[in-house]
N, C-alpha and C positions, 0 to 999 in steps of 0.2 A: 086428594090432588096430588102428584108428586112432582115435586121442584122440578124445573128445566135450567139445565147445566150447559153451559158455552166453553168449549175446551178449544181453542186455537192450539194445529200441530198435536193433538191427540192420538194421530195416528201410530206414533212412534216413541222410543227412549221416554221418558219419562212421562210425556203428556199421553203416552199410554197407557202407561203406571193408573194413571191417574183416571182415565178413563175408565179402567177394569174397576178400579175401588169407587166409585162415583153410581157404576154400573150396582155393585154388590148391595149399596148402601140405597137401593131402590129409586135412583135418579132417572131421569128424562134427560139423555143429554145427545148433543147437537158438536160432534165435532166439522173443524174445518180445516183442511190444510190443501197443499199445491195436489197432492195427488195421493192414493189410498192404495197402491200396489204393495200387497203382502202385510194388509194392515189385517188381522185376525178376526177383529170385533165388527167388519162392516157388514150388516146382513144381520146382526144379532137384534133382541126386541128391545127396544126404547133405545134407538141410537138411531141417528141421522148422523148421514155421513153427507159435506159439503163440498166440492171441489173448488177452491176459489185462492187463488193468486194474493196471501198477504200485503204485497209491494201493492197493490190498486191500492190506494186511501181513498180516492175518488169514489169510490164504487161500494164503499161500508153502508151508505144509507141502503142501498138497494139489497146487501147481502144482507143487512138487519130484518128488512120487511120480508126475505125468505124463512132467518131464521125465527120471529117472533118475540116476545115477551121473555126474556130469563132472569131468574133467581139469583143464579151465580156466574160469575165469569171468570173464566182462567185464561189468562194473559199469558200463555205457554209457549209459542212459537217462537223462534229466535235461532238465528244461526253466525255463524263468523265467516271470516277470510283472512285466513294468516298466512295467504301465499303471497300477500301484499304489505308494503314497506312505509309505513308513516309516509314516506317521501316518494312514494311512487304508488300511490292506490287513486285507480281510476274514478271519476267523478260521477259514471255510471254507478260504479261496482259502490260508490260511498253510500247516493242515494238509493239507491236498493236495499239495503243492509238498515242505513238509518228508518225507512220505511215499515218494515217487515219488525223491526227489535226495539222500536220506540214512536215512531208516529202513528201507524195502525194500532199495538194497544190504549195510546191517549185516546184515537178516534174511538176507539169499542168506550172505552169508561165514560165518554160523552154520550155516545148513543143510547145504553143500556139504563145507563141511571136516569131516564126521562120516567121509564117504567115503575123502575125499583123506588124511585122519589116519592110516587101515587102511591104504592103500596106501603111505604115506608119501610122497606126492608130491603137488604139486597150486601150481596158477600161479593168482594170483590180480590182476586188472589192475583200477581207480578210472577213472575220467574224471573228476576232479575239475574247475577252473576258477582263473583269475585272480584269479576273484571270492570266491574264497576265502583269498585271500592278501593283497589291497591294498584290500577294501572294493569294493563296487559299489550304485550306484542301487537294485537291488532288491534290498532288504535281506535279506530271507529264504532266496535262491539264495546270495547270499553267506553266510549264515550254514550254510545245508546244505552248501558245496561246502568250506567252513571244516572241518566238521564230520565232513567223508568223509577229507580228507588226515588230518586224527587220526587217525581211524580205521583208517587205512593203516597206521601207527606202530604203534599199538594192536596190531592183528592180524598184520601181522608178529612181533613179540615172540613176542605167544601162541600163534603157531602155526610158528613157523621151525624148530622144533627137530623138526619131523613131516616136516620135507622141502616146507614149502609156503613159496613166497614170495608177498607182498602188497606192491604198489607201486600207484603210481597217477601220472595226466598232468596238467598242473595247462596247460589252454591258452588263449590269450587270443582272442577274438573270432574264429569262423571260418565260411567261407562255404557256410552250411548254411538249412538254414529257419530256424531257431531266428532269422534277422536281421529278418524279415516282423515281428517284433515291436517292435521299436526303429524308432525314428524316425531321420530325414533326419540331425539332428545330433549324436545321439548315436553313428550310425556313422559318421561325419566325425570326430566325437572319439577312436575308437576305430584309426582309422586312420592320420590323426596321430600317433598315439602310440608306432607301431612303424617302424623305418628304414625299408620300404619303402613306406611308404604302403598297406598290402593287408592284408584280413582273411587270415587262414591256410586254406590249401586241408583238405578235410576229408584228404583223402589222406596230406597231413605230418604229420596227427596221427594216423593208424589206423596210419601205418608205426613210431610208436615205442609203440603197444600192442599192436602183436604180435610185437613185439620184446622186451616187456616180459614178454609170453605165451609165447613158443619161446624162442630165444637164448639167450635175458639170463641171466648167472650166477646161481647160487645165491646168491652172496655178495651181490649186487644185490637188497635186500631192506627195506623198510621206509621206500622215495625217493620223492621227487616231480618229476620228466621236467617242467621249465619250459618251455612252448613258446609265446615269444609276442613273439620276433625284437625283445627290446631294452624292451620294453613297461615289466619288472619286471626286468632285470639284478639277478644276486645270486650 
């Protein structure tokens, strides 16, 4: 019986690369996203696509009733809002971003861990960001990602004795649709900060996520894999 994987935001960018890789490994995947326009794997065997607004934290238990038990959770969905400044950030925009980027991933960890603990097995991977490590012009995006990195450490400690690993990746800017929200000056500055003067390819980030979700040893738990090409070497 194949394992089931829940991938939020698995319809495009890094998430789509993860979805494709997990399919190649023979996993049953459930993708949750706001829409599936132009998603090339909708309708493919072993793919279930569920339209859901991940800012809706209150109805996540209902979502998980539809999804069912999963063996692997990949909290990949997230977005930034660089058009707002620290001193001009509307309350509604801040709350929406924090729900999608932090509150929903944490609540999904709560929900999926119930069945994982019964099976004494589970793999959880969170997509954080370098923004949560060094600060970011989009202040609430950086705050959310820093919180997700810390939540990864907390839940690794809480769930590790039940055979569940919780890890995360922290990529710098990747060549995805998120770049449309950045102006050219910011994109140029991001590229200049890495040694190869380019964004990460989504496949490069996806490979690390898939490894953490599959072949990663149990003793690797609570860690953050930096994927930033010397932007923030440590």
